[in-house]
N, C-alpha and C positions, 0 to 999 in steps of 0.2 A: 334213644327212646323209641324211634320207629322200628328198629330191629327187635327191641324188646316186645313191643305190641304185636308184631308179626309172629314172633315165637309163641306168645301167649295165645294168639288166635289159632295157631296150629295145634297147640296142646288142647284147647277147648274142642276143636274139631275131632281130635283123636279120642279124647276121653270125655264123652258127654255123660250127664247124669244117668241116662238110660243104659249106657254101655258099661260103666264102671261097676266093680264088685262092691255091693253095698256093705257098709259097716255102721256100727253104732256111733252116734255123735261123739266126737272127741271131748266135747266140753259139757256133755250131759244136757239136761233139759233147761237150757238158757237161750235167751234171744240176744244176738249181737247186732250192733248198729254201726254204720259208718257215721262218725261224729266229727264234724269239721266246720270250717268257715262257711261252707255252703248251707248249713242248717243251724248256725249259731251254736254249734257243738252240742246240740240237743240230741236225745235219743228219740228221733222222729220215726213214726211208723213207716213213712215213705222210704226211709233208708234202713229198714230192718232186713237183715239177712235171713234167708230161708234155708234150713238144712234139708238136703235132698240126697239120700243114698250114700254119698262119699265126701261131701264138702258143704260149705256154706256159700250160698249164691245171693247176689244182689244185682239187679239191673239199675244202672245209674245213667242219667242224662246230665252232662256237665260240659262246660267249656273252659279251656285254659288250665293253668296250674292250680291245683287245689291242695290245701293242707288238711290233714285229717288223721284220726286214729280209728281203730276198731275196738269197741268196748261194749260191755253190757250197760244196763241203766244206771248201775251204782258205781261205775268206774272201779269195779273190783280188780285188784292188782293182777290176779292170775287170769283175768278175763279181759285185760286191756293189752292191745297190741299196737306198738308204735315203732319208731325208727331208732336204730342204734347210731353210733358215731358215724357210720358210713351211709346212713339213711336206709338201711335194709330192715325189713320187717322182723321184729323180735317181740317175744312176750315181755311186757313191762317196759318196752323201749321208751326212754324219756322224751325223745324228740318226736315231732309230728312227721308223718309221712308226707312226701311231696310227689305228686304224680301229675302228668299232663293228660287232659281229656279233650276230646274233640267230637262230642255228640253222644250217641247211645252206646253204652258199654255193659258188659257183664263182668262183675268181680267174683272171683272164686277163691275162697279161703279154705285151704286144706292143711292136713297135718301128716307128716311122714311117720315112719315106724318109731322114730325116736321122740315123737311129739313136737317136732319143730314146725312152726307155722310157715306156710307159703301162700303168697298172694299173687294170683294171675289176673291180668286185666286184658280183655280182648273185645272184639265186636259183640254186640248183644245177641246171644244165642239162647239164653235161659228163658223158659216159660214158667212163671210162678204158678203155684197151685191156687186156683180161685177159691175165695171163701165160700163155705157152705151157706147157701141162702136160708133166711128165715121166712117161712111161709105162713106162720101162725097169725091169722088176721087179728085176733083179739090182742095179741102182744104188739103187732105192728101199728095198731091204731091207738095205742095208749099214749097220751101226750102229757108233757110237762114243759114249762117255759119259765125259767127263773126270773125273767123280766116282766112276766105277765102277773098283775096283781091278783088275778083270779086263781093263779097257781101258787104264788108265794107272796105273802104279805107280812110285814112291810118289805120294801125293796132294798137290796144292797146291804152294805155294812151297817151294823147296829151296835148301840152301847150295851155293855154287860147288863144282864137282867132282863133283856128283851125276850118276849115270846114271839116266835115266828110260826105261822100256819102254812102248811104245805098241802097242796091238792094235786092229784093227777086225775085225768079224765079219759073216758072211753065211751064212744057213742054206739058201739056194737056189743052184743052179748059175748060172754066168754071169760072175762077177767074175774078170777075166783078170789084172789086175796092180794094184798099189797103191804109191804113193810117199809117204814121209813128207817133208814140206817144212818145213825149219827156217829161220827168218829172225830177224834182230835188229832191234829197234826203235831208231830214233834217239832219244836222250834229250836233245836240244838244245831248249831253250825250253819253252814251255807246250804244251798239248794241240793247239793249232792246227797245230803242225808234226808231222804224222803221216806217218811214212815207215818202211818196213821194208826192210832190205838182205838179199839172199839169203845164206844161210850154208851150207846143205847140202841136198842132195836124196838121200834114202836109199831104195834099192829095198827094199821090205818083203818078208820071207820068207813064202811061203805055207805053209799047213798045213790039213788037213781041219777043217771046222767044220760039224757036222751034215751036211746034204746039200750044203752049199756049201763055201766056202773062207774061211779067216781069214788075215789077214796081220799080221805083227808086225815091229817094228824098235826098236832102242835108240839113244839118243844121250846122250853125256856133255857136260854144260854146264860148261865150264871157268871162265868169267868171269861176274862179277856183271852183271846187266842185266835188261831186259824183252825176252823173246823172243816170237816168234809161231810157231805151227805149224798145219798143216792137212794134208789128205791129198788127193792126186790119184789118182783111181781110174779104171779103164778096163774097159768091158764090150764086148761085140760091137756094141753100139749107139752107143757114144760115150765121151767122157771127161768127168769130173765133178769138182767140188770138194766134198769132205766137210769142212764148215767150221763155224764158230761160228754160233749162232743170230742172229736179227735183233732181239733184245730191245734196247730203248733203255735205256741206263744213265743214271741221273740226272746231269745236268750234263756228261756225258762225250760227247765227239765219237765215240769208237770204240764201235761197237755190239757186242752179244753178251754175255750173262751166263754163258756156258759151260754145261757139262752135256751134254745130249743134242745130237748134231750135226744140222745141217741140210744138205740136198743142193741143189746148183745145177749147171747146166751150166757147164763150165769157161769162164770169160770170156776174151775176147781180152786184155783189160787185167787183169793179175793183181792190180793194186792194189785191184780191186773185191772180192777175196776177203776174207771176214771171218775173221781169224785168231783162234784160241785164243791166250790169253796165258799165258806161263810166266815167273814171277818167280824169279830166281836171286840170292840175297843172300849177303853176306859170311859165311863160316863163323864168324867171331868176333863177329858182330853181337849185341850185348847191349843191352837196354832196362832202365833202372832198375827194380829189382824192386818198388819201392813203387808204380809206376804202375798196376798192375792192381788195387790196392786203393783207388784214388782215386775220390771223388765231388767234382766241381768245383762251386764256386759262382762264377758268371760275372758280373763287375761292370763296369758302365759308370759310372765313378766320379762323373761330374758329376750323375748322376741317382739315386744310391743313397741317400746320407744327407749332410746338411749338419752337420758336426761342429764347424765353426769359422766363424761368420758374419763374422768380421773379415776373412777373405781373399776374401769374395765379390766377383766382378766387379761394378762399378757404372757405369752410364752417366755419362759426363761426368767420371769420376775421372781422377786423374793418374798412376795406377800402370800397370805394363805389362799387368796382367790386365784393365784397364779399356778397352783398345783392341783392336779387331779389324783387323789390318793398318793401313790409314790411315783407318779409320772407327770409329764408336762401337759399343759392345756393347748388348745388350738384357738386362734383368733381369726375371724373372718376379715378379709381385707376390705370388703364393702358391705354395707347394710343389706343389700338386696340379693346377696348370693343365696344359693340353695344350702340348706343345712347339710352337713357332712354325713355320709353314710359309709362306714367301712365295708370292705368286701366280706361277704358271707361265703359259705361253702358253694363252690361252683359259680360265684358271682365275680364280676369285675368291679373293682373299687373305683372311687372317685378321686383318688390321689391323696386322701387324708390318711391319718394314722389308723392303727388297727383298733382304736378304742371307740366305744359308743359314749355319747353324752358328755364329751369333754370339749366340744366346740362351742364358742361363745361369740355373740354379736354385741353384747354390751347393754341390753335392756335393763332397766332398773326402776326403783320406786319413784325417783324423781321424774322419770319419763312418764309414768302414769299420772303423777300429780300435774305435770304441765299440760296434759291432754284431758283433764277433767271436763273442761268446757266442751271439747269435742265429744266426749262420751255422753255428756248430757244432751248435746244436740242430736245424737243418734236416737235418743229417746229412752236411754237407760237411767234407772234410778237406784241401781245396786251394782256393785262390782264384785265378782267372784274372782279371787286371786289364787292360782295354783301356788304351791309352797314358796315362801319367801325367807324361811329361816336358814341359818347357816348350813351349807352342805356343799360337797365338792362338785356335784354334777350340774348340768344346766337345768335339769328339771326339779331338783331340790327335794325329791322324795326320799333321798338317802340322808336323813337329818344328821347333822353333826352338833347342832346346838339349838334345841327347841326354843330357847328363851332369848335369842338374839337374831336380828336380821343378818342375812348373809352380807359380808363386806362388799361383794360385787353388786348388791342391790341397794346398798346405802347403810343407814343406821337405824337403831330403834326409834330415834327422834323423827326420821324420815317416814316411818310407818305412822307414827302419831300425827305427823303433819298431814299425810295423805288422808287419814280418817277425818281430821278436822276440816280440811279444805273440801273434802267430798260432802261432809255434813252441811257445810255452808251452801252447797248446791242441791241439797235434798237427796244426796246419794249415800247409801250405806255400803260398807266394805265388809266382805265375808272372806276370811282367809281359809286356807286348806292345810291339813297336815295328815300324816299317818302315825297313828299310835300302835301300829301293828309291827313295824320294823324300823330300825335305824340304819345309818350308814356304817359300813365296816370301818370307814375313816371318820371316826367320831371319838370324843373323849369317853363315851360310854363303852365302846368296844376297842378302839385304838389298835386295830390290826397292823397299821403301818407306822406306828410310833411317831405320828405327827403331833401328838399331844403329850403332856407330862404323864409319867407312869401312873397307873391307877385304873386303866380300862379293864374290862372283863376278859379281853383277849390281847393283852399287850404284846406287840411284836409278833403276833401269831401264836402265842402261848396262853393257855388258860391261866387266869389269875384269880384264884379263889378268894383272895383278900380284897379284891376290888369292891367298892361300895355299890357297883353295878352288877356284881356277880349273879345276884338272884334274878336279874332281868332276863337271863338267857338259860337255855338248857344245853348243857355240854355233854359230849361223849368222849371222856378222856381215854377210853380204851382204843379209840381210833388213832392211827399214826399219821394219816394225811390231815393236815390242818383244815382243809376244805370240808372234811367230813366230821370234824369235831364239834360242829354247831349246825343248826338248821337255818339255811337261808330261805327267805320267803319265796315260795314257788321254785326252790332250788337255786335261786340267785345268790351267790355267796357275797356279793356286794351289799346285800340287804339282810343282815342277821335278823331273824325273827325274834320278837320279844315274847317272853312268857308273861302273858297278860294276867295270870293269876298272882303274880308277884305283888305282895302288899307294898313293897318299896316303890315299884313302878307305878302302881295305882295312886299312891300318894303324890308322886312326882307329876303324874299326868293330870289329876283332877282333885286330889284330896287336900293337898297343902294350900295354905293361904296364897302362896306365890306359885301355885301349880301352873303348868303350861296353859291349861284351859282357862283359868281365871285371869292370868297375867295379860293375855292379849285382849280379852274382853275389857279389862280395865284400861288398856291402851287404846281403845276405840273401836274394836271389832264389833260388828252388829250380830255376829253369830259364828257358826263353824260349819264347814263342809269337811266330812271325815272320810278319809281314803279307805278303800278295801274293807268296808264295814262288815261284810259277811264273815271275814276271817277273825273277828274279834268276838269273844263270848258275850252273850246277851246280858248277863248280869253285870258285866263291865259297862255296857252302854246304859243300863238302867241307873247305875250309880253316877255315871258321867252326866247323864241328863239332869239329875237332881242338882249336881254341882253347877251346871250351866244356868239353870233356871234360878237357883239361889243367888247367883252372881248378877245376872241380868235377866229379869223375868220375861222380857220381850225379845230375847235373843232367839234367832232362828237356827235350828239344827237340821243339817242336810246330810244324808248318807250317800256314799257312792255304792249303788247297787245297779246291776244291769238287768236283773230278772224281776219277776213278780215280787214286789217288796212288801207284801201285806204284813209279814211278820214284824217288820220294823215300824209299822204305823198303827200300833195298838194303843198309843198314848203313854207308853213307858220308855220309849227309846228315842225316836226321831220325829220331827215335824214334817219332813219332806225327804225326797230322794231325787237323785239324778234320773230323769225319766228316759232311759234308753229304749223302753218299749215304744214310747211316743216317737222318739227319733226314727226308729226303723219303720214304724207304721207310716209316718208322714212322708219320709223320704221315698219309700217304695211306692206309695200312692202318687207322689209328685213325679216319680219316674215312669208312671204309666201303668202300674199294676192295678188290678181291679179293686175298686173301693170296697166291694162286698167282702173281699178277703182281708185286706189290710185294716179296715175299720173295726173288724171284730176284736182286735187287740185293744183298741181304745174303749170299746164297750166293756171288755173285761175289767179294765181299770176303773171305769165308772161304777161298776157293780162291786168290785172287790175292795176298793180303798175307801176309808172314811171320807165323807164329803169335805170336812175341813182340810184334809190333806190334798184332795183333788185340786183345790184352788191354790195350793202352795207348791205343787210339783215343779221341779226345775225342767221345763220343757225345752230340751235342746235339739239342735240339728247337727252341729259339729262338735267335736271334742278333740283334746290333745291325744286321745287314745284310739281314735278311729279316723278313717279317711274323712276329709272335709265333705260337707254337703255337696259342694259343686263337683267334686270328684265323683261322688256317688251318682250324681245326676248326669254324668257324661261329659265332663269338661274336655277330655282327651279326644272325643269324637266330634262334638259339635258344641263349642263353647257358648254360642249365642242361644241355642236351644236350652242348654244346661242352666243358663242364667234365668231364662223364662220359667223353667221348672223350679229353680230356687225361689223365685218370687212367689210362685204358688205355695210352696212349702211355708214361707214366711207369712203369707196371708193366712193360711190355716193356723199357724202358730199364734198369731196375734188375735185371732177371733175365737180361740178355744180356751176353756178354763185352765188355770195354771199360770206359771211365771215364765214367759218367753225368755229364752237365753240366746244371746248373740255372741258367738265365738269371734274374738277379735279378727277383723279382716274379712269375715264373710260378707259384711255389708258393702265392701268395695271390690268383691270378686276374687278374693284370695282363695286359691284352690290348694290341692295337695293330697296325695294318697297316704299310705301308711306312714307311721313314725319312721323317720323324722320329718317327712315332707309336710305333714299336717301341722308342724310347728314352725313354719317359715315366718320370717319377719313381716310385720305390717308394711305394706308398700307406700310409705310416706313419699309424697311428691318431692319434698325437699331433700330426700335421700336417694332420689333417682327412680322412685317407684311410679307406677301408673295406676292409681286408684280409679275404679269405675264410678264416676260421679253420678251417672244416671241411676245405677243400681243403688247407690247410697241414698239418692233422693227417694227411691221407691221404699227403702227400709224406713226412712224418716216418715214418709207418708203413712205407712202402716203402723208404726209405733204411735204416731199422733192419733190415728183412728182409735187405737186401743185406749189411750189416755183420755180421749174426748168422750168415749162412751162407757160409762160405768157398767152397763149391762154386759159388756164383753168381758169384764173382769169379775163381776159379782154374780152375774145371772145364772139361774138354775140351768141344768142340762138334762134333757130326757133322751129317749131313743130317737134316732133320726126321723125327721118327717119324710125323708126320701133317701134311699140308698140304692144306687144301681152301679153298673160297672165303672162309670165315670164321675157321677155327681153325688155329692153329699150335701143334704140340706138339714140344718139344725135349727132348733128354736131355743132361744134364751129369754128368761124372764127375770127382771129385777124390779120388784114392786109393781108399779103400773106400767112400766116400760117393757116392751117386747122387741126382740131383734130376731130376724131370720138371716142366717148366714148360709151361703151356698158356694161350693167350690166345684171346679170342673178340671179334671186332669186330661181331658181330650184336647187334641190340637185343633178341634173345631168347636164352634159354639154349640151349646146344648140347651134346648128349651124343655122345661119340665113344668108340670102342674102339681101343686101340693095343697092339701087341706090344712088350714091354719087352726091351731088349738086355742085361738083367742079371737074376739070380735074386732073387726076393723073394716074400714072402707077404703083405706089408702095407706101405702107404706112408702116412706121416704128412703131414697138411696143415699146412704151415708157417705159414699165416695163421689157424690155429685152427679150421678146418672139420673135418668128420668124416674119419676115416681111410678109406682106400680099400683094399679087398681085391684081391689079385692071384690070378687063377685061370688055370691052364694057361699061364702066361707072359704073360697079357693083363691089362689093366686097363681098366675102363670108368669114365669120369669125365664129370661134367656141368660145363661151364665156364659161369660166370655171364655175363650179357650185358654187353658193353663192359667186361670186366675179365678176370681170369685166376686161375690157381691154381698153387701150387708144392707139389709132393709130393716128399718126401724119404725115403730109407731110414732106418729107426729107428737 
């Protein structure tokens, strides 16, 4: 790699943008972005290439090995560049590119005479073209803030039929006219399909505003949906877009965290305007009342606790759980071993076989049941279970039988027993499944002939007579079996279901004994649904009606990682896995400025209906991302990482939503990417070393949340104070107020805030000294890497 970078540096030195013969852009008038793990795969302006003379250039500051692709905003096939089988850049390459970075670099994407792409990476030498500044004073001083009730009223998401008033202001002369532009976002598919359709252009009414002019207009939003709005303004010097800011939202393609508006010259292509988003939800949208009081304990069953060793998968055995598709399983010799990770390209293996997801520790449902008292002691009153239905893998997302528990996890009766025993302790159980894909090794597909004939792809051959044939879309003209069907995300182990199939919809939620209804009847308190964005919205609307008809207070949770407004309109889900919260809180706890990270949480407060805000699954770790402790630096300073984790949990327990504890986080279980984020819980009787002090801290914080209803039910407004390190929030629940403060600095921070309520004294809910209120202000010192909760007496 060192030789490669040196060569690239030489090339860049020899062929600079100023020296090369200029040619027209090979890809026309498009913008390319570096999209990878370093920016949540978003098309971020900070990683946009600039075309200059002969190639596309980007300056990038990064450290370590990075995975990425180069693509336009829409991931258009001809404009997406990835890696081929050898990891080399190619148009439409299916694999991610992997490159090592060590500071500041210039990336140069060029095309040869045959149109083949070439990517050179060297020291930073490119000087980007600075943006043309706007000097129009009338335009620059025009203001809008979507969180200011004088500019937009009412605040945030609203029920259908609501009229919203918009106002912009300017204190200097020169603003000639203003137009409120209302558009409606297409809700088809996932976030990659981003399109707004024009709905209304409303000439705003002028009125004196200081020495300048203000403009206002109203619009009534009749139908549920996600809308966009922005303002076109005109001065004597030109026309401009008053638009959303350019903040990157975690995992989300669409930029802008809302709040104070940004100004830009009116682009020729109006798709480049950054819209504010306005969520309009169903007036009768209700979320189960119990959701706001939930603390989840999130269990990956195979790695939590082995309660019955008789059902453990065993290599060379003759039972179904002893086989992985057409091959053998692996069994760990001891409970606290590392999960196995086969060698990848250019990697050294750990001695296991070449298969992923076929190594087992023996965790099961009996193990969860035997630890219910422990789970309750941690402070949880709900359990989220990743899939437990029959499947060959250790993760069980490759369903083989939706209607029965996997034999390695126990029996259907074991699930019913778990739900009943949990209910006796005030704990609800929410299972998980995917209705987007099944396992190739299932009676529905039967690629490996491990089931009686009748699958849609028996023995690797299309079976049009199968009762499941309509569940899949086949390509009989292909000769390669792997290409005769669509695997989800290209994974042939996971054949993707045709969700428009009436037969599958009946099986999934329509029949009396459908998958959805069956497990609710067996004791489930709701459902978490995998990869929700890849399933049509009309499917989810029908599915929701089936859920609520079966159990009206069942909670429905979608797996989405980005801004999930489209799922929270009252016709699909009650809640989502809040990955935006995860990233914002972990980055804040890791020391990033609160002024930047908290903007993502303000977006959620504004974009999501209030009833969903209090039901969001606010997680810090998951089985799909590195654990919180890893993110916070366990490999460099474990003691400091645990202090930062405690800060993140403090924030989690004092913020609206449903705090979610991933099994083992509470005792210091770490781990990076899959499979290490799925390590077994370190039970002491299995030779593990759980961190009892950290566990005590978790219990203290969950108790704080349960003891103070204001932390679960209280209203949330804009921060009372927000600086680089400290976030101070006010919560109100009836006559009770709470002030929560967090500090991500390694030093104490003393701040003074104005209170929005009358008081003379505030009690410290964690046993510290009471704080006096003087002239409506309170001065408080927030301890390093922790927080305080002050409540009215």
